[in-house]
C-alpha positions in Angstrom: 44.6 -25.6 -27.7 41.3 -25.3 -29.4 38.6 -23.0 -28.6 36.0 -24.7 -26.2 32.7 -22.8 -25.9 29.3 -24.5 -25.5 27.4 -24.9 -28.7 30.3 -23.7 -30.8 32.1 -25.9 -33.5 34.6 -25.3 -36.2 33.4 -25.9 -39.8 35.2 -27.6 -42.7 36.2 -24.4 -44.0 38.0 -23.4 -40.7 35.5 -20.8 -39.4 33.6 -20.9 -36.2 29.9 -21.3 -35.9 27.4 -21.4 -33.2 25.0 -24.5 -33.7 22.4 -25.6 -31.1 19.3 -27.7 -31.6 16.0 -26.1 -30.4 14.8 -27.9 -27.2 11.8 -30.1 -27.8 10.0 -28.4 -25.0 9.7 -25.2 -27.1 9.5 -26.5 -30.5 5.8 -25.8 -31.0 6.8 -22.1 -30.5 10.3 -22.0 -32.1 9.6 -23.8 -35.3 13.0 -24.0 -36.9 15.2 -27.0 -36.2 18.1 -25.3 -34.7 19.9 -21.9 -34.0 22.8 -21.5 -36.3 25.2 -18.4 -36.9 28.7 -17.9 -38.1 30.8 -16.2 -35.2 33.9 -15.5 -37.2 37.0 -16.8 -39.1 39.3 -16.6 -36.1 39.0 -17.7 -32.5 39.2 -14.0 -31.5 36.2 -13.1 -33.6 34.3 -16.1 -32.3 35.1 -15.2 -28.6 34.0 -11.7 -29.4 30.7 -12.6 -31.0 29.8 -15.5 -28.9 28.4 -13.7 -25.6 25.9 -11.6 -27.5 24.4 -14.3 -29.8 24.2 -17.0 -26.9 22.4 -14.5 -24.9 20.1 -13.7 -27.6 19.5 -17.5 -28.0 18.7 -17.9 -24.3 16.4 -15.0 -24.3 14.4 -16.6 -27.2 14.2 -19.9 -25.5 13.1 -18.4 -22.1 10.5 -16.2 -23.9 9.2 -19.4 -25.7 8.9 -21.2 -22.2 7.1 -18.3 -20.8 4.8 -18.2 -23.8 4.0 -22.1 -23.4 3.5 -21.7 -19.7 1.0 -18.8 -20.1 -1.0 -20.9 -22.6 -1.1 -23.9 -20.2 -2.1 -21.4 -17.5 -5.0 -20.2 -19.7 -6.3 -23.6 -20.4 -6.5 -24.6 -16.7 -9.9 -24.9 -15.0 -8.9 -22.0 -12.6 -8.0 -19.6 -15.4 -10.3 -16.3 -15.7 -12.0 -15.2 -18.8 -9.5 -12.3 -19.1 -6.6 -14.8 -19.0 -8.3 -16.8 -21.9 -8.6 -13.7 -23.8 -5.1 -12.8 -23.3 -4.0 -16.2 -24.6 -6.4 -15.6 -27.7 -4.3 -12.4 -28.3 -1.0 -14.2 -28.2 -2.3 -16.7 -30.5 -3.2 -13.8 -32.9 0.2 -12.2 -32.5 1.9 -15.5 -33.2 0.0 -15.8 -36.6 0.9 -12.1 -37.5 4.5 -12.8 -36.6 4.3 -15.8 -39.0 3.0 -13.5 -42.0 -0.7 -14.5 -41.7 -3.1 -12.0 -43.6 -6.7 -11.1 -42.5 -8.0 -13.8 -44.7 -5.6 -16.3 -43.3 -6.6 -15.5 -39.7 -10.2 -15.7 -40.7 -9.7 -19.2 -42.2 -7.8 -20.2 -39.0 -10.8 -19.1 -37.0 -13.1 -21.1 -39.2 -10.9 -24.2 -38.7 -11.0 -23.8 -34.9 -14.8 -23.5 -35.0 -15.1 -26.6 -37.4 -13.3 -28.7 -34.9 -16.3 -28.6 -32.5 -19.8 -30.1 -32.9 -22.4 -27.6 -34.3 -26.0 -26.8 -33.5 -28.1 -24.7 -35.9 -26.1 -21.5 -35.5 -22.7 -22.0 -33.8 -20.2 -24.5 -32.6 -21.0 -26.2 -29.2 -18.7 -26.8 -26.2 -16.1 -24.3 -27.4 -13.3 -23.8 -24.6 -13.0 -20.2 -23.4 -9.6 -19.7 -25.1 -10.9 -21.0 -28.5 -14.0 -19.0 -28.2 -11.9 -15.8 -27.6 -9.6 -16.9 -30.4 -12.3 -17.3 -33.0 -13.7 -13.9 -32.2 -10.5 -12.0 -32.0 -9.2 -13.5 -35.2 -12.4 -12.6 -37.1 -13.1 -9.1 -35.6 -9.7 -7.9 -34.2 -9.1 -6.7 -30.7 -10.4 -3.2 -31.5 -13.8 -4.5 -32.3 -13.7 -7.6 -29.9 -12.4 -6.0 -26.5 -11.4 -7.8 -23.3 -13.9 -9.0 -20.8 -14.2 -6.9 -17.7 -11.9 -7.6 -14.9 -13.4 -9.6 -12.0 -12.3 -9.7 -8.4 -10.2 -12.7 -9.0 -8.3 -10.9 -11.8 -7.7 -8.1 -9.5 -6.4 -10.4 -7.0 -3.9 -11.9 -9.5 -2.8 -8.4 -10.5 -2.4 -7.4 -7.0 -0.1 -10.3 -6.1 2.0 -9.7 -9.2 2.3 -5.9 -8.9 2.2 -5.1 -5.2 3.1 -8.4 -3.3 5.6 -10.3 -5.5 6.4 -14.0 -5.4 8.5 -15.6 -2.8 8.4 -18.9 -1.0 7.1 -18.0 2.3 4.8 -15.2 1.2 2.1 -14.9 3.9 0.8 -11.5 2.7 -0.2 -13.5 -0.6 -1.6 -16.3 1.2 -3.8 -14.0 3.3 -4.8 -11.9 0.3 -6.0 -15.2 -1.6 -7.8 -16.5 1.5 -9.5 -13.0 2.3 -10.7 -12.4 -1.4 -11.8 -16.0 -1.8 -14.0 -15.3 1.3 -15.5 -12.2 -0.2 -16.3 -14.0 -3.5 -18.0 -16.9 -1.4 -19.8 -14.2 0.6 -21.2 -12.5 -2.6 -22.0 -15.9 -4.2 -20.2 -14.6 -7.5 -16.8 -13.3 -8.8 -17.9 -9.9 -9.3 -16.8 -7.5 -12.0 -14.7 -4.9 -10.1 -16.2 -2.0 -11.7 -19.7 -3.2 -10.7 -18.9 -3.5 -7.0 -21.2 -1.4 -4.8 -21.1 -0.3 -1.1 -24.0 -2.9 -0.6 -21.6 -5.6 -1.7 -18.9 -4.5 0.7 -21.4 -4.4 3.6 -22.5 -7.9 2.6 -18.9 -9.1 2.6 -18.3 -7.3 6.1 -21.3 -8.8 7.8 -20.4 -12.3 6.5 -16.9 -11.8 8.0 -18.1 -10.7 11.3 -20.5 -13.6 11.5 -17.6 -16.1 11.2 -16.7 -18.4 14.3 -13.2 -19.0 15.1 -12.1 -22.6 14.4 -8.5 -22.5 15.7 -6.3 -20.4 17.9 -7.2 -18.3 21.0 -10.9 -17.9 21.4 -12.0 -21.0 19.5 -15.8 -21.0 19.1 -16.3 -17.3 19.5 -16.8 -14.9 16.9 -13.9 -13.4 14.9 -12.9 -9.9 16.3 -13.8 -6.7 14.6 -10.1 -5.9 14.4 -9.5 -9.0 12.3 -12.3 -8.2 10.0 -11.1 -4.5 9.7 -7.6 -5.8 8.6 -9.1 -8.1 6.2 -11.3 -5.5 4.5 -8.1 -3.2 4.2 -6.6 -6.1 2.1 -9.8 -6.3 -0.2 -9.7 -2.5 -0.5 -6.0 -2.6 -1.6 -6.8 -5.2 -4.1 -9.7 -3.1 -5.6 -7.6 0.1 -5.6 -4.7 -1.7 -7.5 -7.3 -2.8 -10.0 -8.5 0.7 -10.4 -4.9 2.1 -10.9 -3.5 -0.5 -13.1 -6.6 -1.2 -15.3 -7.7 2.2 -16.0 -11.0 2.0 -14.4 -13.2 5.1 -14.7 -12.2 8.1 -12.3 -15.9 8.0 -11.2 -15.5 4.5 -9.7 -15.2 4.7 -5.9 -13.6 1.8 -4.1 -16.7 0.5 -2.1 -14.3 -1.2 0.6 -12.5 2.0 1.3 -13.2 3.3 4.9 -16.0 0.8 5.4 -16.9 0.9 9.1 -16.6 -2.3 10.9 -17.4 -1.8 14.6 -17.7 1.8 16.4 -15.8 1.8 19.7 -15.8 4.7 21.9 -12.8 6.8 21.9 -10.6 5.5 24.9 -12.3 2.2 25.4 -10.7 0.1 22.7 -7.9 -2.4 23.6 -4.6 -0.6 23.3 -2.0 -2.2 21.3 0.2 -2.4 24.5 -2.4 -4.4 26.4 -2.7 -7.2 23.8 0.5 -8.8 24.9 2.6 -8.6 28.2 6.3 -9.0 28.6 7.1 -12.3 30.4 7.6 -11.7 34.1 11.2 -12.5 35.4 10.2 -15.8 37.0 8.3 -16.9 33.9 11.1 -15.9 31.7 13.7 -17.8 33.8 11.5 -20.9 34.0 10.9 -21.1 30.3 14.4 -20.4 29.3 15.4 -23.2 31.6 12.8 -25.6 30.0 13.9 -24.7 26.4 17.6 -24.9 26.9 17.5 -28.1 28.9 14.7 -29.9 27.1 14.2 -28.5 23.5 16.2 -29.4 20.4 19.5 -27.4 19.9 17.9 -25.4 17.1 15.0 -24.3 19.3 17.2 -23.4 22.1 19.4 -21.3 20.0 16.4 -19.6 18.2 15.0 -18.8 22.0 18.3 -17.2 23.0 18.4 -15.0 19.8 14.8 -13.9 20.3 15.3 -13.2 24.0 18.7 -11.3 23.3 17.7 -9.4 20.2 14.0 -8.6 20.3 13.6 -9.9 16.7 10.4 -11.4 15.6 10.4 -15.2 15.4 10.2 -15.3 11.5 13.2 -12.9 11.3 15.2 -15.3 13.4 14.1 -18.7 11.7 14.6 -17.2 8.2 18.2 -16.1 8.8 20.8 -17.1 6.2 24.1 -18.1 7.4 25.3 -15.0 5.2 23.2 -12.8 7.4 25.1 -13.4 10.6 28.5 -11.4 11.4 30.2 -12.5 14.5 33.7 -11.4 13.8 33.5 -7.7 12.9 33.9 -4.9 15.4 30.3 -4.8 16.1 28.7 -8.3 15.6 25.3 -8.3 14.3 22.6 -10.0 12.3 21.2 -8.5 9.2 17.4 -8.7 8.7 16.4 -8.8 5.0 13.6 -10.4 3.0 14.7 -13.5 1.3 13.2 -16.5 -0.6 12.0 -18.1 2.6 10.3 -15.4 4.3 9.1 -11.7 3.8 9.3 -8.9 6.2 6.5 -7.3 8.0 7.3 -3.6 6.9 10.1 -1.8 5.2 11.4 -0.5 8.6 11.9 -4.2 9.6 14.8 -4.3 7.3 17.8 -3.6 9.6 20.9 -4.7 11.3 20.5 -5.9 15.0 23.6 -5.9 17.3 24.6 -9.2 18.9 25.8 -8.7 22.5 26.2 -11.2 25.5 24.3 -14.5 25.2 22.8 -13.7 21.9 26.3 -13.3 20.4 27.3 -16.7 21.9 24.1 -18.2 20.5 24.9 -16.8 17.1 28.4 -18.4 17.1 27.0 -21.8 18.2 24.3 -21.5 15.5 27.0 -20.8 12.8 29.1 -23.8 13.9 26.1 -26.0 13.8 25.1 -24.7 10.2 28.4 -25.2 8.7 27.9 -26.1 5.0 24.3 -24.9 5.0 22.7 -21.8 3.5 20.1 -21.4 6.2 21.2 -20.8 9.9 18.5 -23.0 11.2 17.9 -25.6 8.1 15.0 -27.3 10.3 13.1 -24.1 10.4 14.5 -22.1 7.6 11.6 -23.0 5.2 8.0 -22.1 4.4 6.1 -21.9 7.5 9.1 -22.7 9.5 8.5 -19.9 12.0 4.9 -21.3 12.6 6.6 -24.7 13.6 9.2 -23.1 15.7 6.5 -20.9 17.5 4.3 -23.8 18.1 7.1 -25.8 19.6 8.3 -23.0 21.9 4.7 -22.3 22.9 4.3 -25.8 24.3 7.2 -25.0 26.6 5.8 -21.6 27.6 2.3 -23.0 28.4 3.8 -25.6 30.9 5.0 -22.4 32.8 2.1 -20.0 32.2 -1.5 -20.0 30.9 -1.8 -16.2 30.7 -3.2 -15.6 27.1 -1.1 -12.4 27.2 2.1 -14.4 27.6 3.3 -15.6 24.0 6.6 -16.0 22.2 6.2 -12.5 20.8 6.2 -11.3 24.5 10.1 -11.4 24.2 9.9 -8.4 22.0 8.0 -6.7 24.8 10.8 -7.8 27.2 13.3 -6.1 25.0 11.4 -2.8 24.7 11.1 -2.7 28.6 14.9 -3.3 28.8 15.5 -0.4 26.2 13.2 2.0 28.1 14.6 1.1 31.4 18.1 1.8 30.2 16.9 5.2 28.8 17.8 4.3 25.3 16.8 7.0 22.7 13.4 6.4 20.8 15.4 6.4 17.5 17.9 3.5 18.8 14.8 1.6 20.1 13.1 1.6 16.7 16.4 0.7 15.0 17.0 -2.4 17.1 13.2 -3.4 17.0 12.4 -2.6 13.5 9.7 -0.1 14.2 8.8 2.7 12.0 11.2 5.7 12.3 10.0 9.1 12.9 11.1 12.2 10.9 12.8 12.2 7.5 16.2 12.8 9.2 15.8 9.5 11.2 14.6 7.4 8.1 17.4 8.9 5.6 20.4 10.2 7.2 23.3 8.4 9.0 25.4 5.6 7.6 24.8 1.9 8.6 28.0 1.8 10.4 27.4 4.6 12.7 23.8 3.3 13.6 25.2 0.0 14.3 27.8 1.5 16.6 25.0 3.5 18.3 22.7 0.5 18.5 25.4 -1.7 19.9 26.1 0.5 22.7 22.4 0.8 23.4 21.9 -2.8 23.4 24.9 -3.4 25.7 23.4 -0.8 28.2 20.1 -2.5 28.1 21.3 -6.0 28.7 23.8 -5.0 31.3 20.9 -2.9 33.3 18.7 -5.9 33.3 21.4 -8.5 34.3 
């Protein structure tokens, strides 16, 4: 039987070679017609040489695709001046890689300039990328330095370095919205190093003057607590720019520790007062409505929320592989994935399944057979919002107390754990709250922790039965 490998053929002389046409999509970057290399005289030699060269070709094609994508992004109307400059540097690097001399690069710059109409002194209507390319080819990057980073540049850097790119990335969406609001408030996209405390105060005052257009309290002003959280995001974006772009050490982040609203100590709203656990009669009535009248997925989601104390996004974003109902200690594994991120590092955990939550998990697995997401209808971008809105309709038929929300089920679980005298460590492990000392965070294996939290959950659920 002959050797069968992708892009490998036998030559007339009997040797084996790799031969692959360059994809049309990257032909403008990879200028040769094909990839071609002799792999060996024998099948054994070809098999040994193939993986390395095939991987080399794949990397070259991937790099070319990335290069083209970067060029297209730099040409888009939303591209920043720094992105246009970066594309100009890439063009210069391509010319140098092709063997261009200083004179050849100067001639290329003249050719680009000549492609535009001219007034008495210079070409007119030159695109940002071509403008930077002309200058960087003539002067070099040492003399023609990059534009100063703006707040928009800082945002893109922050999203890349600190947030990451996943499908349901609420932190990224929130950062874009908040930084966009800051730019609107200032009336310009400011250079980061030029930001002042006066700019920060102007952004803060504009934010405090906003009127809520949806959710609770529509028509009223946005709360100082919300503005404070938003300003913290802007401060993080600016700090990232300072760290990553090498801003002068003398630059002080103007959004850092910016006062929003002074509230006398002891008079603010405590976190525990913002949401209430659902009273027994409300919990029973809503549970009946959801299980008897909602869709099967919503009913199962409710039962898991009630029986685990998880956040709704943690449940709707579960993958089938995250659920274990057959081991000694059944559990669900809460990890960030392509559908949803997690609120904090401590949110990564395993949560024991006992009682009705275990039965709900088994039913969900059976219903999701052949699927990757446990709840395909809601295991998507903003799926948790859709599930929350649907469940809230049932909840509001029973209670109109603004402190009664779906998140209240976490408070119910917290109360059960407290009343069952479960240790603080086990409570935090179950609910995904920040752990205390270094010993709590670092020591102890997952199996031991799961054994302990399972017993704690069994104790809490039996006490409330």
